[in-house]
Structure formats: C-alpha cells, structure tokens
N, C-alpha and C positions, 0 to 999 in steps of 0.2 A: 450291351452284348460283349462277350468275352473275345478279345482280339486273338486269343489262341485258337479260335475256330479255324484260322487259316492253316494251322498245322495239318488239318485233315486233307488239305489240297495243296500241300507244299510244292510238289513236283509240277503240278499244273500251274500254280501261281508263278513259279519261276519261268515256265515256258511262255505264258501268254500275257502276263502283266507287262506293260511298257516300262522301259527303263528311263534314264535321265540323260539329257544331252550333255556332251562334253563342255558346251558353253556354260552350262549351269555350274559344273564343278570348277571351271576356270574362274567364274565370277566369285564363287565362295573363297577359293584360294587367294585370289587377288585381294579380297577384303580382309582375309584372316592373316595374310602374310605367310610366314613359314612356321607353323606351330610345331612344337616338339612331339605332340601326340594329338591324334584325332580320336574322339569318342563318338561312335554312332549309336544312336538310341533306336531300338526297335528295328534292327538291321534286316530282319526277314531273311530272304534267300540271297540277299546281296545285290539287289537291283541298283542301288546307289553305291554300294561298297566298291564295285568295280571301277566306277568313275574316279573315286578318291584314292584307291589303292595304287593307281599308276604313278602317284606322286612320290611313292617310296617312304612316306611318313609313317611312323608307328601308329597302328590303329587298334583300338579296342572296340569290338562290335558286340553290343548288348542285345541279346535275343532270347526271350524267356521260353519260347515254344521249342521243345526238343526236335520236332520234325523239321521246322524251319531252320533251326541252327545246324542240323545235320546237312541240309542242302548247302547252306552257307559255307560250312567247313570244306565240303567237297569242292565248291567253286573257288575257294581261296587257298586250296592246298599248296599251290605253287607260290604263294605270297607269304613268306615267313614273317614279314613285319605286320601281318594282320592276325590278331588274336580274337577268337570267338568265345564269348562268355555267356553261358546260359543263365541269364538273370534279367529281371526287370530293372528299369531305370529307378523305380522307387526303392528297390532293395540294394542297388549298387552303392558302394562306398568309394567316392572319388579319392584319388591320391592326395595326400596332404598339401603337396605343392600346387595342386590344381592342374587343369589341362588348357591347352590353347584354343581348341576348336571343338565344339559339340555340333554334330549334324543329326538331323532327324528327318527321314523321308517317309511321308505318308503314314506316320505313326503317332504324331503328336496328340491326336484326339483320343488315343487309347491310354494315355498316361493320366493319372489322377490330376484333375485340374487344380486341386489345392496344393499340388506338389511341384508340377513341372517347371514353371517359370522360376520359382525360388530355388529349386535344386540346381537347375542349369546355371543360374547366377552364381550360386555358392561354389559350384564345381569348377568354374572358370578362373583362370588367372586374371589379374587386373588387365583390362584391355582385351581379354580373350573374346572370341566370337561365337555367337550362336547362329546357326543356319537351319531354318525349318522350311521344308517345302512339301507341297502337296499337288496332286493332279485335280483338275476339274474337267469332267467329261461332258461333251456335247456332241451333237450330230451335225454333219455337213448338209444332209438332205432333209429338209423340213417335211416333205411328203412321207418319207420313210419314218421319220420321227412320229408323225401323226398316226401312222399305221401301227407302230409299236405301242404308242400310248393307248390305242384302242384295245390291244391285247392285254396290256396291264390293267386297264379299267375293267375288263371282263373277268380276268383270272387272278389278279393280285393288286387290287386298287390301292392297298396301303403302300405300295412301292412307287406310286406315281409322285413325281416331283411337282412343285409349283413351277410352271414353265418359266416364270420370271427369274427363278433361282438359277436357271441354266445359263443366263447371260453373264459373261465375266464382268465383275465389278471389284477388282482386286483391292482397291483402297477401302472397301466397305466390308471385306470378309473378316470372319471371326479371328483367323490366325493373325492377321496384322493387328487388329484391335487389341487382342489379348496381350501381345508382347509390348505394344506401345503403352497400354493402360497399366501394365504391371509396375511401371516407373523404375524397374530394376536395370534397365539397359539404356545405352546412349547410341547415337549415330544410327538409328533404325532406318532401314530402307527396304524397298521391295522391287522385284522385277518379275515380269511374266515371260515365260519361254513357250511360244506356241508351236504346235506341230499338228499334222493330220496323219492318222494311221489307218490304212484300209484293213478291215477284217472280213475275210470270207465267212460265210454262214457258220460253218462248223467251228471255226476258230473263235468267232464272236460268242457262240454259246459256251465254249470253254472259258472264255473271259468272264462271262456272267457267273459261271460256277466258281469264281474266286471272290465274288463280292459278298460281304457279310450279310447283307439284307436278303440276298438270294439263298445263301447257305442256311439261313435261319428258317426258311420255309419248310413245311413238311415235304418229304421226298416226292409224294404223289402230286402235290401242288406245283413243286418246282419243275417236275418232268413235264406236266401239262403246259405250264407257262413257257418253258423253253421251246417246246414243240411249236406252240403258237407263234412265238417270236421268230423262230427259224423259218416258219412258213411265210411270215410277213417279209422277212429279208429276202427270201428266194423270189417272192413276187415282185420285189423291187430291184432285181438284178443280181442278187446273191452276194452283195458286198455292202458292208456298213462302213461309211467314212466317219471315223471317230475324230472329232476335233479335241485336242488335248491342250489345255492351258496349264502350265506348271508354274505355280506361284512360289517364288522364293522370297522369304523374309530373312533379313540379316539384321543383327543387332550386336552390340558390344557391351561387355561388362564395364562399368565405370572404372577407369584407371585409378 
C-alpha cells in the first residue's frame, strides 16, 4: 500500500496520532552525541520532528507527500533550522560529507527494504547514528478488546490481528532483526517507552481513520465498521485505553 495515502487525512493525522516522549528524543541525542545535522526520514506532519527541533540542530525533514509536508512546514514555521524537503528517502541524495544522525519515526516500513539499511549506512558519517522507532498499539481493557474483535470479525475480518502479535516482544520484532542482521551497523541496542492514552469514542474513530488498513477499505465498509466499533466503545464506557509501546532501535555506522 502507498504510504502517501496518509496525505488524504494529513490534518486529522496531526491532530489524533500520538507523538513521542521527550525521554525518547533524549535517549537518541545521548546516543548520537551532538550531530551537525539530523535527517528525518518520512517526517509526516512532524510528530517526532518537534521533539528533535528543540535541540537547535540543523534538520532536514524528508516527506514525499505534499499534503503532509504542508502541515509539517506550518508546524515548523518558527524553527528556521528545520528544512522540509518534499522527497522520498530513496530519491534523496545525501551530502558528500555525510550526516551525523538519521531518525525515522513510524515510517521505516514504507521505505524500499532493498534500500533502507544500505542507504542509511552510506549517508552517515563514520560513527554516525541511526534511530528508528515505531509504535505498537494494544488495549488496556480485554473485555473491550474482545467486543471490538467481534465487530471486526463481522464487518472486516481481514483487519483482525493474531492476538499473540499484540503482546510486546521487542527483541523479536522485525525492526530490531532487520538492523542487526544487515551487519552494516555496530553498537545496536533497543529500548521500549510505554504509555497509556485514553481516547473518547469520537476521537478513537478519528484515530482509526488515519490507519492505512482502514483507509484502504471501501468507504461504505469503513463507515459501517467504524459505526460498529463506536457502538462497542460506548457500551463499554465511552473511552478506549490505548496502551502504546514505542520501540526505539539505535545503531551506529562502523567508525
């Protein structure tokens, strides 16, 4: 599926998608030292950009979708050290001297798997850092989760997860494995940043309308599905407790 589908809901994405904890950005910067430039891959509307922009380091934010890039420019208008480039990572030409830190929040899976690790390695200076992070969503209320699963089973069974996949197992997840198995990086490590976010019914439905698998549904199916999910949430108190585990993977180009 094309990651640029998110451009159709750029404003909503910026409104309801969760951001990233300051502790995560602090962990990245502590690992990377003081890079001369940060390159953010797939910056979207700047959910992660805001955390890194506060360090005052020059940033180049790559975002191929014009609608997402427009929101990002608006959000970063008061940050002259942040440059927004409407371009994919695959098409980007890194500066000859390399960059000190590449970050990618929730977008690594949209990059060509034949390109991403090798290009990140080649773009970094010796000893430069790669920081890739992603959210894993789960529910705090198993009874509500079961009720929502019944709605999915009836109206969009192809969107049902394997329940086992919802349990965090960060050391076994593909993001960590890929970077470790590429053998292009050293000093690899990972950390999980957990949080719980409450979503009232209407806001939860707005969140669902930013997920690619929901956006890919035919409009009439998506409307029926979201109505059914909203009814289930209302029947369980009107709030969804979303458990969010953010996995951060750090690695370093060999010096």
